[in-house]
TORNUMI-127999 format. One line per field, with one value per residue (C-alpha): x, y, z; residue in one letter; chain. Coordinates in Angstrom, 2 decimals, padded with zeros to 5 digits. Example, Ala and Ser with C-alpha at 12.3 -4.5 7.8 and 13.67 -1.06 7.14 Angstrom:
<sites>
east	[012.30|013.67]
north	[-004.50|-001.06]
up	[007.80|007.14]
r	[A|S]
c	[A|A]
</sites>
This chain:
<sites>
east	[000.15|001.15|002.97|001.36|003.57|004.17|005.71|007.53|007.41|010.50|012.17|015.52|018.28|015.50|016.17|015.36|011.76|011.12|011.59|008.43|006.44|005.84|003.35|005.92|004.06|000.93|002.81|004.56|001.50|-000.30|002.63|002.84|006.17|007.91|007.08|008.84|009.77|010.28|011.90|011.09|012.16|009.21|009.22|009.73|006.59|004.86|001.73|003.05|003.59|007.07|008.74|005.67|003.22|005.88|005.68|001.67|001.07|-002.28|-002.23|000.03|000.03|000.89|002.68|-000.42|-001.09|-004.32|-004.74|-003.41|-004.35|-005.24|-002.62|-003.65|-001.22|-000.61|000.49|003.73|006.68|009.95|011.97|009.85|012.71|014.05|013.19|013.13|015.95|013.47|011.56|014.66|013.88|015.86|014.45|015.00|013.23|012.09|011.78|009.62|012.53|011.70|008.19|009.38|011.26|009.96|011.66|014.66|015.28|015.14|017.16|019.85|019.64|021.01|024.60|024.97|027.69|026.78|028.72|028.66|031.55|029.85|027.95|025.13|026.06|023.21|019.81|017.70|014.32|014.26|017.95|020.68|021.77|025.54|027.46|031.22|033.62|033.36|036.54|035.11|034.42|035.55|036.78|038.99|038.45|036.85|038.96|035.96|035.55|032.46|029.05|026.61|023.41|021.33|017.93|018.11|014.76|015.87|018.71|019.75|020.45|022.46|024.39|025.14|026.43|028.65|030.25|030.69|032.34|029.85|028.29|030.43|028.10|024.69|022.69|020.32|021.38|019.12|020.64|020.33|022.70|025.38|027.12|027.35|028.77|031.36|032.42|032.79|036.15|034.75|033.15|032.69|029.95|030.01|027.25|026.33|023.44|021.43|018.66|016.05|013.49|010.73|007.36|003.98|001.50|-002.09|-004.77|-005.76|-007.54|-009.45|-008.20|-008.61|-012.00|-013.24|-011.57|-010.51|-007.47|-009.45|-010.07|-007.13|-007.57|-007.15|-003.77|-002.75|-003.43|-001.55|001.35|001.38|001.12|004.33|007.66|010.10|012.95|011.95|012.08|015.31|016.92|015.47|014.74|017.27|020.17|020.37|020.93|018.35|017.84|014.45|012.66|009.86|009.59|009.94|012.77|016.12|018.46|021.18|018.77|018.38|014.90|015.09|013.40|015.04|011.96|009.57|009.99|009.18|005.91|006.26|005.36|002.35|000.03|-002.39|-002.95|-003.37|-006.32|-007.82|-007.83|-009.33|-012.12|-012.67|-012.72|-015.33|-013.28|-014.19|-011.52|-010.57|-011.21|-009.06|-006.75|-005.25|-001.53|001.04|004.59|007.15|010.63|013.16|014.43|013.61|015.86|014.13|010.74|008.63|010.07|009.39|005.82|005.15|006.31|004.22|001.07|001.91|002.23|-001.10|-002.57|-001.75|-003.92|-006.85|-006.36|-005.98|-004.15|-004.54|-000.53|000.13|003.90|004.68|008.11|007.90|008.52|007.23|003.82|003.82|005.02|002.24|-000.34|000.88|000.89|-002.53|-004.02|-004.78|-003.31|-006.10|-005.70|-001.87|001.47|005.09|006.62|010.00|011.58|015.13|014.69|016.36|019.61|019.12|019.59|016.71|013.41|011.60|012.43|010.25|007.72|006.52|005.82|004.50|002.14|001.32|-002.25|-000.85|001.42|000.70|002.39|000.48|-002.51|-003.30|-005.29|-004.67|-004.52|-002.56|000.21|000.12|000.63|003.61|005.12|004.88|006.44|009.46|009.86|009.37|011.86|015.78|015.58|016.94|015.05|011.78|012.28|013.19|010.21|007.92|009.35|009.08|005.32|005.04|006.51|004.75|001.43|002.01|003.10|-000.01|-002.42|-000.47|-000.56|002.21|003.71|007.45|009.76|013.39|016.05|017.57|021.07|022.50|023.88|025.86|027.83|031.21|033.61|036.84|038.35|037.13|037.40|034.23|032.58|028.75|027.79|025.11|023.41|022.38|024.26|025.84|028.88|030.64|032.79|034.74|035.48|038.76|040.34|042.31|045.09]
north	[-000.11|003.63|005.04|008.45|011.52|013.69|017.01|019.13|022.80|023.62|027.00|027.40|025.44|024.17|020.42|019.83|020.94|017.45|015.62|017.37|018.18|014.64|012.04|009.19|006.43|006.96|007.66|004.04|002.35|003.72|002.87|-000.79|-000.85|002.37|005.81|008.84|011.99|015.19|017.95|021.15|024.77|026.97|028.38|024.88|023.47|021.86|021.31|021.10|017.41|017.50|014.31|012.88|012.19|010.03|007.67|007.62|009.06|010.40|012.87|015.49|016.48|019.56|019.74|018.39|015.65|017.34|016.82|019.79|018.62|015.41|014.78|012.98|010.37|011.62|008.18|006.52|008.63|008.18|007.62|007.17|006.45|009.96|012.72|016.02|018.41|021.43|020.30|020.75|018.05|016.49|013.17|010.29|006.91|005.80|002.03|000.29|000.01|003.71|003.05|003.04|006.10|008.33|011.71|010.12|007.95|011.37|013.24|010.37|010.57|014.19|012.77|010.75|011.69|013.70|015.10|018.77|020.44|020.32|018.13|018.36|018.60|020.05|021.48|023.30|024.88|028.70|028.62|027.34|024.88|023.80|022.43|021.33|020.82|017.18|015.37|013.23|016.29|015.64|019.13|021.61|021.57|024.96|027.53|027.92|024.61|025.28|027.55|028.20|029.72|031.65|033.41|036.83|038.96|042.13|043.73|045.87|043.19|041.35|044.45|044.81|041.27|041.86|044.73|042.74|039.95|037.25|037.22|037.21|037.26|039.25|038.04|041.16|044.67|047.38|050.47|052.68|050.49|050.36|053.48|052.17|048.87|050.39|052.95|050.30|048.93|045.59|044.68|045.59|045.42|043.30|043.68|042.10|042.42|039.36|037.71|038.06|040.32|042.35|043.13|043.93|040.89|041.10|038.53|038.51|035.21|036.15|033.12|035.02|036.43|039.00|042.19|045.46|043.95|041.72|044.97|045.61|049.54|049.05|047.03|049.70|052.39|050.89|050.39|054.07|055.17|053.56|055.76|052.74|055.43|056.98|053.79|052.82|056.04|056.70|053.45|051.20|053.92|053.54|049.78|048.27|048.13|049.22|046.49|046.41|042.65|040.15|038.38|039.47|041.02|038.27|035.58|033.84|034.93|038.43|040.63|044.50|045.69|045.52|048.87|050.00|051.28|055.23|056.94|059.00|059.51|061.69|058.82|056.78|058.72|058.92|054.98|054.60|056.74|055.15|051.74|053.06|052.93|055.44|057.24|055.56|052.16|049.87|047.22|044.12|044.34|041.91|042.33|039.97|039.77|037.02|037.70|041.34|043.98|046.56|045.03|046.87|050.06|049.28|048.29|051.65|053.42|051.73|052.17|055.96|056.26|054.42|056.73|059.69|058.45|057.63|053.99|052.95|049.96|047.40|047.08|043.63|042.85|039.18|038.46|034.46|033.81|030.33|031.65|034.32|031.52|029.12|032.04|032.94|029.33|028.48|031.36|033.37|036.69|038.98|042.28|042.87|041.85|042.57|039.57|038.26|035.49|034.15|031.45|029.02|030.87|029.28|032.16|031.02|032.91|029.53|029.72|032.54|032.76|029.12|029.02|032.35|032.25|028.77|027.92|024.72|026.23|027.22|030.37|031.85|034.33|034.05|031.39|031.99|029.31|031.53|031.59|028.09|027.35|029.49|028.31|024.85|025.36|027.19|024.43|021.41|022.34|022.75|025.09|028.07|030.29|028.82|029.11|032.83|033.41|031.80|033.93|037.05|036.10|035.54|038.69|040.93|039.55|039.93|043.69|044.44|043.07|044.37|040.86|042.02|045.18|044.59|046.91|046.15|043.60|043.29|043.77|041.58|043.45|041.33|042.37|040.63|040.41|041.75|038.35|036.88|037.43|036.86|038.55|038.38|036.29|037.31|033.88|034.83|031.70|031.95|030.18|030.24|027.38|029.99|032.09|032.55|033.73|037.10|035.95]
up	[000.05|-000.71|002.27|003.67|003.43|006.38|005.17|007.70|006.70|008.84|009.28|007.45|009.26|011.90|011.35|015.09|014.72|012.60|016.38|017.47|014.22|012.93|014.65|013.77|015.33|013.48|010.02|010.29|011.42|008.35|006.00|007.41|006.39|006.14|005.44|004.09|006.14|003.90|005.61|003.57|003.86|004.56|000.97|-000.47|-002.59|000.14|-001.85|-005.45|-005.30|-006.73|-005.80|-004.23|-006.99|-008.76|-005.93|-006.19|-002.64|-002.24|000.76|001.94|005.66|007.51|011.07|013.06|010.65|009.10|005.46|003.54|-000.14|-001.85|-004.58|-007.94|-009.19|-012.65|-014.06|-015.00|-014.96|-016.76|-013.44|-010.52|-008.54|-008.96|-006.71|-008.87|-007.79|-007.81|-004.95|-002.87|-000.38|002.22|002.51|004.71|004.82|008.41|009.12|011.68|014.01|014.68|015.86|019.63|020.53|017.84|018.69|020.13|017.09|014.93|017.48|017.61|013.80|013.68|015.39|012.27|010.02|007.08|004.09|005.26|006.98|010.39|012.26|015.13|018.70|020.39|019.96|022.72|021.32|021.45|022.88|020.78|018.04|018.17|015.40|015.24|012.50|011.18|010.84|008.01|005.95|002.35|001.90|003.69|007.47|008.53|010.58|013.01|014.80|016.54|015.87|018.35|016.77|018.97|018.34|019.73|018.87|019.73|017.51|020.06|022.52|019.64|019.02|022.73|023.23|020.08|021.47|024.88|022.74|023.27|019.45|016.49|013.85|013.28|010.03|009.53|010.55|010.44|008.60|011.43|013.45|010.91|012.12|015.85|014.71|012.37|014.80|017.63|016.93|017.87|014.56|011.14|008.14|005.24|002.41|-001.07|-003.28|-002.93|-005.14|-002.35|-003.50|-001.46|-002.83|-001.69|-002.48|-003.32|-002.43|-006.07|-006.11|-002.65|-000.80|002.54|001.43|-000.83|-000.47|-002.60|-004.08|-006.30|-008.29|-010.91|-010.31|-006.56|-007.05|-009.56|-007.23|-004.41|-006.66|-007.73|-003.95|-002.41|-003.10|-003.34|-004.01|-000.61|001.23|-000.10|000.64|004.00|005.45|004.08|003.86|000.20|000.10|-002.28|-006.06|-007.22|-009.33|-011.79|-011.93|-009.12|-011.03|-009.58|-012.57|-011.60|-012.43|-015.77|-017.07|-016.00|-018.48|-018.33|-020.54|-017.41|-015.64|-012.07|-011.55|-011.06|-007.80|-008.62|-005.38|-007.85|-010.22|-007.01|-005.84|-009.36|-009.49|-006.33|-007.21|-010.29|-008.42|-006.19|-002.97|-000.41|001.51|004.77|003.58|005.76|004.32|006.29|005.98|007.35|007.95|009.40|010.94|009.70|006.31|005.40|006.77|008.74|007.81|010.47|009.37|005.93|006.63|008.46|005.62|003.39|005.69|005.58|001.96|001.73|004.19|002.09|-000.71|001.40|002.40|005.74|007.09|009.93|010.10|011.91|012.46|013.22|014.89|014.37|010.65|011.02|011.99|009.11|006.61|007.78|007.54|004.06|002.79|004.14|002.27|005.41|004.63|003.32|001.08|001.11|002.85|002.61|000.99|000.47|-001.71|-001.73|-004.07|-002.23|-003.58|-007.15|-009.74|-012.02|-012.45|-012.15|-008.44|-007.81|-010.74|-010.27|-006.53|-006.44|-009.48|-010.35|-009.24|-007.69|-005.44|-001.50|-001.77|-004.91|-004.61|-008.19|-010.05|-013.82|-016.46|-018.72|-016.03|-015.53|-019.08|-019.46|-016.07|-017.02|-020.35|-018.47|-016.03|-018.32|-021.14|-021.19|-024.40|-022.87|-025.60|-024.80|-021.21|-021.65|-023.80|-021.09|-018.25|-020.25|-021.10|-017.30|-016.12|-018.64|-017.73|-013.97|-014.75|-016.91|-014.33|-011.34|-009.52|-007.14|-006.62|-006.97|-004.84|-004.43|-004.35|-001.18|000.24|002.70|005.38|008.18|011.17|011.83|014.80|014.27|015.24|011.87|007.99|006.30|003.08|002.62|-000.43|-003.23|-002.66|000.84|002.14|005.71|004.86|008.03|006.85|004.84|007.69|009.18|012.36|011.85|014.46]
r	[M|P|A|R|I|Y|A|I|A|N|Q|K|G|G|V|G|K|T|T|T|A|V|N|L|A|A|C|L|A|E|A|G|E|R|C|L|I|V|D|L|D|P|Q|A|N|A|T|S|G|L|G|L|R|A|N|G|H|S|T|L|D|L|L|D|G|T|P|L|R|E|L|V|D|P|G|P|V|A|N|P|D|V|V|P|A|K|A|E|L|A|A|A|T|V|H|L|S|A|L|E|G|G|E|R|Y|L|S|D|A|L|H|D|E|A|T|G|P|Y|R|F|V|E|W|S|R|G|Q|R|L|V|V|E|A|S|P|S|Y|W|G|S|Q|P|A|V|K|T|L|V|F|R|P|I|P|E|V|A|T|A|I|A|E|M|M|A|G|S|V|D|F|I|R|L|V|P|P|D|Q|I|P|A|I|E|G|S|G|K|A|Y|I|T|T|A|P|I|I|R|V|I|F|I|N|F|D|V|A|G|R|A|G|A|G|P|T|Q|N|I|K|V|R|E|A|I|S|H|A|I|D|V|D|G|I|I|T|H|V|L|G|G|R|G|L|K|L|G|T|V|V|N|P|M|K|F|G|Y|D|P|S|I|K|P|V|P|Y|D|P|A|K|S|K|Q|L|L|A|E|A|G|V|A|P|G|T|K|L|E|F|M|T|Y|S|G|S|V|I|A|S|R|Q|V|G|D|A|V|S|G|Y|L|N|K|V|G|L|Q|T|N|H|Q|H|I|E|D|I|G|L|S|S|N|L|E|R|T|G|K|L|K|D|I|Y|L|A|S|W|G|S|W|S|V|F|D|A|D|M|I|L|Y|P|R|F|H|S|S|E|A|F|A|Y|V|R|D|P|K|L|D|E|W|L|D|V|G|R|N|T|V|N|A|G|K|R|M|E|A|Y|R|Q|V|Q|K|Y|V|A|D|N|Y|L|V|F|P|M|Y|A|Q|T|S|V|M|A|V|S|N|K|L|N|Y|K|A|A|S|D|E|T|I|A|L|W|R|A|T|W|K|N]
c	[A|A|A|A|A|A|A|A|A|A|A|A|A|A|A|A|A|A|A|A|A|A|A|A|A|A|A|A|A|A|A|A|A|A|A|A|A|A|A|A|A|A|A|A|A|A|A|A|A|A|A|A|A|A|A|A|A|A|A|A|A|A|A|A|A|A|A|A|A|A|A|A|A|A|A|A|A|A|A|A|A|A|A|A|A|A|A|A|A|A|A|A|A|A|A|A|A|A|A|A|A|A|A|A|A|A|A|A|A|A|A|A|A|A|A|A|A|A|A|A|A|A|A|A|A|A|A|A|A|A|A|A|A|A|A|A|A|A|A|A|A|A|A|A|A|A|A|A|A|A|A|A|A|A|A|A|A|A|A|A|A|A|A|A|A|A|A|A|A|A|A|A|A|A|A|A|A|A|A|A|A|A|A|A|A|A|A|A|A|A|A|A|A|A|A|A|A|A|A|A|A|A|A|A|A|A|A|A|A|A|A|A|A|A|A|A|A|A|A|A|A|A|A|A|A|A|A|A|A|A|A|A|A|A|A|A|A|A|A|A|A|A|A|A|A|A|A|A|A|A|A|A|A|A|A|A|A|A|A|A|A|A|A|A|A|A|A|A|A|A|A|A|A|A|A|A|A|A|A|A|A|A|A|A|A|A|A|A|A|A|A|A|A|A|A|A|A|A|A|A|A|A|A|A|A|A|A|A|A|A|A|A|A|A|A|A|A|A|A|A|A|A|A|A|A|A|A|A|A|A|A|A|A|A|A|A|A|A|A|A|A|A|A|A|A|A|A|A|A|A|A|A|A|A|A|A|A|A|A|A|A|A|A|A|A|A|A|A|A|A|A|A|A|A|A|A|A|A|A|A|A|A|A|A|A|A|A|A|A|A|A|A|A|A|A|A|A|A|A|A|A|A|A|A|A|A|A|A|A|A|A|A|A|A|A|A|A|A|A|A|A|A|A|A|A|A|A|A|A|A|A|A|A|A|A|A|A|A|A]
</sites>
């Protein structure tokens, strides 16, 4: 009988969450012999069926074991034993020997040797993750032998600890904190343009209920109401690249002919009037912490610009990236939200256009067969010319219909202790195995 799949929508790097997220005993009992535990990044294709349909599985489950979506077996595939790479799955087969012990089994498995430069040492929920250099690593041994990852919600606290010498690396540094770090004599700033893009997502399909953003004139009005140049200059300290499309210019498939929407509050007011939107109309608006630099401040700026054209916002900021990702993925975000997409560090248009605009995808707030057709062409051919044309059509259609409002490509801003040599990379990877000690 086919196994039941339990997909673990994890936080990035949060492998330890697998031990509590999955009901291992129920999974194994239903499978009869074995089941497949799939550990996914929160932005992975948790509902696309990639890598799952080929094996004929019929149900995909969320963290609590409730059915998320029925998948239909498309029939024979060329090689059912191969999991498509684009699913970005880290999969493990768990046998009946794991029936007793559940969490302990998976926790113990983390100690097994893998192929990376570090191996697991310790994980304490909400406190720390500790890894150490793996002596069996095939490449050069990292200079930094032990890494301790700690969640520190308050940036000011993290910076204070860096000044005291107890923190050596901070991933997301708000622009207003850069001068303090650079002038401290204890740390320095390293930056790099990255492929992560920031944009306003509209609930075009009405997944969270009927609302103004189902009207194209409202979406266009919102797009004209926001001064992206002002946000880049005054909120981000000039670090960011204004975009006309959600495809980063560093990616294959980028169409330079798609220009940014000009800031025009007068036109915005006119479009809102034509759409019959009364002054003072309130929109739901969510921002989150975790991958967007100064996300709360960017959100406040967006709310301010919308207020100037007569739109109020119920701005809710969520500190827990896992919660915000779950709300986004399950279609609970009404009207607009500040979205970001890092494309799993893959420099290809497919890695944002397919998950954000294909009707089968959990993160898509658009349902349009035209987009599905073009995106399927782009994903299922290796002909570069055909792929480029498909993505050109998608980007033009998205722009013409204001399906999202592209804002800017983010610049990575990291703080590093003066004890270390480290340079930020455009793929957004925190590659601390490349770091070296200065002395």
